[in-house]
N, CA, C and O atoms as a GROMACS GRO file, in nm:
protein
  224
    1MET      N    1   3.679   3.873   2.379
    1MET     CA    2   3.736   3.962   2.283
    1MET      C    3   3.722   3.898   2.146
    1MET      O    4   3.710   3.776   2.133
    2ARG      N    5   3.723   3.980   2.046
    2ARG     CA    6   3.714   3.935   1.907
    2ARG      C    7   3.849   3.962   1.841
    2ARG      O    8   3.901   4.073   1.846
    3ILE      N    9   3.906   3.858   1.782
    3ILE     CA   10   4.039   3.867   1.723
    3ILE      C   11   4.028   3.830   1.575
    3ILE      O   12   3.961   3.733   1.539
    4ARG      N   13   4.095   3.907   1.491
    4ARG     CA   14   4.100   3.874   1.349
    4ARG      C   15   4.241   3.827   1.316
    4ARG      O   16   4.339   3.897   1.341
    5LEU      N   17   4.250   3.706   1.259
    5LEU     CA   18   4.377   3.657   1.206
    5LEU      C   19   4.375   3.680   1.056
    5LEU      O   20   4.278   3.645   0.989
    6HIS      N   21   4.480   3.737   1.004
    6HIS     CA   22   4.489   3.766   0.862
    6HIS      C   23   4.623   3.718   0.812
    6HIS      O   24   4.728   3.759   0.862
    7GLY      N   25   4.620   3.630   0.713
    7GLY     CA   26   4.744   3.578   0.656
    7GLY      C   27   4.712   3.466   0.560
    7GLY      O   28   4.598   3.450   0.516
    8THR      N   29   4.812   3.388   0.528
    8THR     CA   30   4.788   3.274   0.442
    8THR      C   31   4.713   3.168   0.523
    8THR      O   32   4.723   3.166   0.645
    9PRO      N   33   4.640   3.081   0.457
    9PRO     CA   34   4.572   2.974   0.531
    9PRO      C   35   4.669   2.891   0.616
    9PRO      O   36   4.632   2.848   0.725
   10ALA      N   37   4.789   2.869   0.568
   10ALA     CA   38   4.888   2.793   0.646
   10ALA      C   39   4.930   2.870   0.771
   10ALA      O   40   4.945   2.811   0.878
   11ASP      N   41   4.950   3.001   0.758
   11ASP     CA   42   4.985   3.083   0.874
   11ASP      C   43   4.874   3.082   0.978
   11ASP      O   44   4.900   3.069   1.098
   12ILE      N   45   4.752   3.094   0.933
   12ILE     CA   46   4.637   3.093   1.024
   12ILE      C   47   4.627   2.959   1.095
   12ILE      O   48   4.607   2.954   1.216
   13ALA      N   49   4.641   2.850   1.020
   13ALA     CA   50   4.635   2.716   1.080
   13ALA      C   51   4.745   2.696   1.183
   13ALA      O   52   4.724   2.628   1.284
   14ALA      N   53   4.863   2.752   1.159
   14ALA     CA   54   4.973   2.739   1.254
   14ALA      C   55   4.951   2.825   1.379
   14ALA      O   56   4.993   2.787   1.488
   15ALA      N   57   4.886   2.940   1.364
   15ALA     CA   58   4.865   3.031   1.477
   15ALA      C   59   4.756   2.983   1.572
   15ALA      O   60   4.764   3.010   1.692
   16LEU      N   61   4.656   2.915   1.522
   16LEU     CA   62   4.543   2.875   1.608
   16LEU      C   63   4.584   2.790   1.727
   16LEU      O   64   4.544   2.822   1.839
   17PRO      N   65   4.662   2.684   1.711
   17PRO     CA   66   4.699   2.605   1.831
   17PRO      C   67   4.788   2.682   1.928
   17PRO      O   68   4.782   2.658   2.049
   18VAL      N   69   4.869   2.772   1.878
   18VAL     CA   70   4.954   2.853   1.967
   18VAL      C   71   4.868   2.947   2.050
   18VAL      O   72   4.889   2.962   2.170
   19LEU      N   73   4.770   3.011   1.986
   19LEU     CA   74   4.680   3.100   2.059
   19LEU      C   75   4.595   3.022   2.160
   19LEU      O   76   4.563   3.074   2.267
   20ALA      N   77   4.560   2.898   2.126
   20ALA     CA   78   4.478   2.818   2.217
   20ALA      C   79   4.552   2.783   2.346
   20ALA      O   80   4.489   2.745   2.445
   21GLU      N   81   4.684   2.795   2.346
   21GLU     CA   82   4.761   2.769   2.468
   21GLU      C   83   4.742   2.880   2.571
   21GLU      O   84   4.756   2.856   2.691
   22VAL      N   85   4.711   3.001   2.526
   22VAL     CA   86   4.699   3.113   2.620
   22VAL      C   87   4.559   3.174   2.624
   22VAL      O   88   4.530   3.258   2.709
   23LEU      N   89   4.472   3.132   2.533
   23LEU     CA   90   4.335   3.184   2.527
   23LEU      C   91   4.234   3.070   2.530
   23LEU      O   92   4.259   2.963   2.476
   24ASP      N   93   4.121   3.095   2.593
   24ASP     CA   94   4.007   3.006   2.580
   24ASP      C   95   3.932   3.052   2.455
   24ASP      O   96   3.867   3.156   2.456
   25ILE      N   97   3.940   2.974   2.350
   25ILE     CA   98   3.877   3.010   2.224
   25ILE      C   99   3.737   2.951   2.222
   25ILE      O  100   3.720   2.829   2.229
   26HIS      N  101   3.638   3.038   2.211
   26HIS     CA  102   3.498   2.995   2.214
   26HIS      C  103   3.447   2.961   2.075
   26HIS      O  104   3.380   2.859   2.057
   27THR      N  105   3.476   3.044   1.978
   27THR     CA  106   3.432   3.017   1.842
   27THR      C  107   3.541   3.059   1.743
   27THR      O  108   3.619   3.150   1.768
   28VAL      N  109   3.542   2.988   1.632
   28VAL     CA  110   3.630   3.021   1.520
   28VAL      C  111   3.540   3.031   1.397
   28VAL      O  112   3.466   2.938   1.366
   29SER      N  113   3.547   3.144   1.328
   29SER     CA  114   3.462   3.164   1.211
   29SER      C  115   3.512   3.079   1.094
   29SER      O  116   3.618   3.017   1.099
   30ARG      N  117   3.432   3.079   0.992
   30ARG     CA  118   3.478   3.016   0.868
   30ARG      C  119   3.591   3.102   0.812
   30ARG      O  120   3.612   3.215   0.858
   31THR      N  121   3.661   3.052   0.714
   31THR     CA  122   3.768   3.127   0.649
   31THR      C  123   3.709   3.216   0.542
   31THR      O  124   3.634   3.171   0.455
   32TYR      N  125   3.743   3.343   0.549
   32TYR     CA  126   3.700   3.442   0.449
   32TYR      C  127   3.820   3.474   0.363
   32TYR      O  128   3.921   3.523   0.414
   33THR      N  129   3.813   3.448   0.234
   33THR     CA  130   3.923   3.483   0.146
   33THR      C  131   3.917   3.632   0.114
   33THR      O  132   3.809   3.692   0.109
   34ASP      N  133   4.033   3.691   0.093
   34ASP     CA  134   4.037   3.832   0.056
   34ASP      C  135   3.969   3.853  -0.079
   34ASP      O  136   3.967   3.764  -0.163
   35ARG      N  137   3.914   3.969  -0.096
   35ARG     CA  138   3.840   4.000  -0.218
   35ARG      C  139   3.929   4.012  -0.341
   35ARG      O  140   3.883   3.994  -0.454
   36THR      N  141   4.053   4.043  -0.320
   36THR     CA  142   4.146   4.057  -0.432
   36THR      C  143   4.199   3.920  -0.472
   36THR      O  144   4.154   3.818  -0.420
   37THR      N  145   4.292   3.918  -0.562
   37THR     CA  146   4.353   3.791  -0.602
   37THR      C  147   4.461   3.746  -0.504
   37THR      O  148   4.542   3.658  -0.536
   38SER      N  149   4.463   3.806  -0.389
   38SER     CA  150   4.562   3.775  -0.286
   38SER      C  151   4.547   3.630  -0.240
   38SER      O  152   4.442   3.568  -0.254
   39THR      N  153   4.655   3.578  -0.184
   39THR     CA  154   4.652   3.443  -0.127
   39THR      C  155   4.619   3.446   0.022
   39THR      O  156   4.627   3.344   0.090
   40HIS      N  157   4.582   3.563   0.072
   40HIS     CA  158   4.552   3.578   0.214
   40HIS      C  159   4.405   3.555   0.244
   40HIS      O  160   4.318   3.566   0.158
   41ALA      N  161   4.380   3.524   0.371
   41ALA     CA  162   4.245   3.500   0.418
   41ALA      C  163   4.232   3.557   0.558
   41ALA      O  164   4.330   3.601   0.619
   42ARG      N  165   4.108   3.556   0.610
   42ARG     CA  166   4.080   3.605   0.745
   42ARG      C  167   3.998   3.501   0.820
   42ARG      O  168   3.914   3.432   0.762
   43VAL      N  169   4.024   3.490   0.949
   43VAL     CA  170   3.946   3.408   1.040
   43VAL      C  171   3.924   3.492   1.165
   43VAL      O  172   4.015   3.561   1.211
   44TYR      N  173   3.803   3.486   1.220
   44TYR     CA  174   3.771   3.562   1.340
   44TYR      C  175   3.753   3.467   1.457
   44TYR      O  176   3.692   3.361   1.444
   45LEU      N  177   3.808   3.505   1.571
   45LEU     CA  178   3.798   3.425   1.693
   45LEU      C  179   3.723   3.504   1.800
   45LEU      O  180   3.739   3.625   1.811
   46ASP      N  181   3.643   3.435   1.876
   46ASP     CA  182   3.589   3.489   2.001
   46ASP      C  183   3.662   3.415   2.111
   46ASP      O  184   3.652   3.293   2.122
   47ALA      N  185   3.735   3.490   2.193
   47ALA     CA  186   3.821   3.426   2.293
   47ALA      C  187   3.834   3.515   2.415
   47ALA      O  188   3.795   3.632   2.414
   48GLU      N  189   3.888   3.455   2.520
   48GLU     CA  190   3.921   3.532   2.641
   48GLU      C  191   4.047   3.473   2.700
   48GLU      O  192   4.077   3.355   2.678
   49PRO      N  193   4.121   3.553   2.774
   49PRO     CA  194   4.245   3.502   2.835
   49PRO      C  195   4.214   3.388   2.931
   49PRO      O  196   4.112   3.389   3.001
   50ARG      N  197   4.302   3.290   2.932
   50ARG     CA  198   4.287   3.181   3.029
   50ARG      C  199   4.324   3.234   3.167
   50ARG      O  200   4.411   3.320   3.179
   51PRO      N  201   4.258   3.185   3.269
   51PRO     CA  202   4.295   3.231   3.404
   51PRO      C  203   4.438   3.190   3.438
   51PRO      O  204   4.481   3.080   3.405
   52THR      N  205   4.508   3.279   3.503
   52THR     CA  206   4.643   3.247   3.548
   52THR      C  207   4.634   3.164   3.675
   52THR      O  208   4.525   3.152   3.732
   53ARG      N  209   4.742   3.110   3.720
   53ARG     CA  210   4.741   3.029   3.843
   53ARG      C  211   4.698   3.115   3.962
   53ARG      O  212   4.634   3.065   4.054
   54GLU      N  213   4.734   3.242   3.960
   54GLU     CA  214   4.698   3.331   4.070
   54GLU      C  215   4.546   3.359   4.071
   54GLU      O  216   4.488   3.385   4.176
   55ASP      N  217   4.484   3.354   3.952
   55ASP     CA  218   4.342   3.384   3.941
   55ASP      C  219   4.254   3.264   3.981
   55ASP      O  220   4.135   3.281   4.008
   56ARG      N  221   4.310   3.146   3.985
   56ARG     CA  222   4.230   3.026   4.013
   56ARG      C  223   4.193   3.014   4.157
   56ARG      O  224   4.126   2.919   4.196
   0.00000   0.00000   0.00000
């Protein structure tokens, strides 16, 4: 799946390790800053759910 994280760079940095606990993250894009004068940015992830214990 492709996931877009949108927020401040600090918010994105904080969310990545939390998401890595439940997703196998294959790639993380570079940071794209918003086109406006906003302090927000975007990062795209290619990931898939980690197998549950029942799936193993």
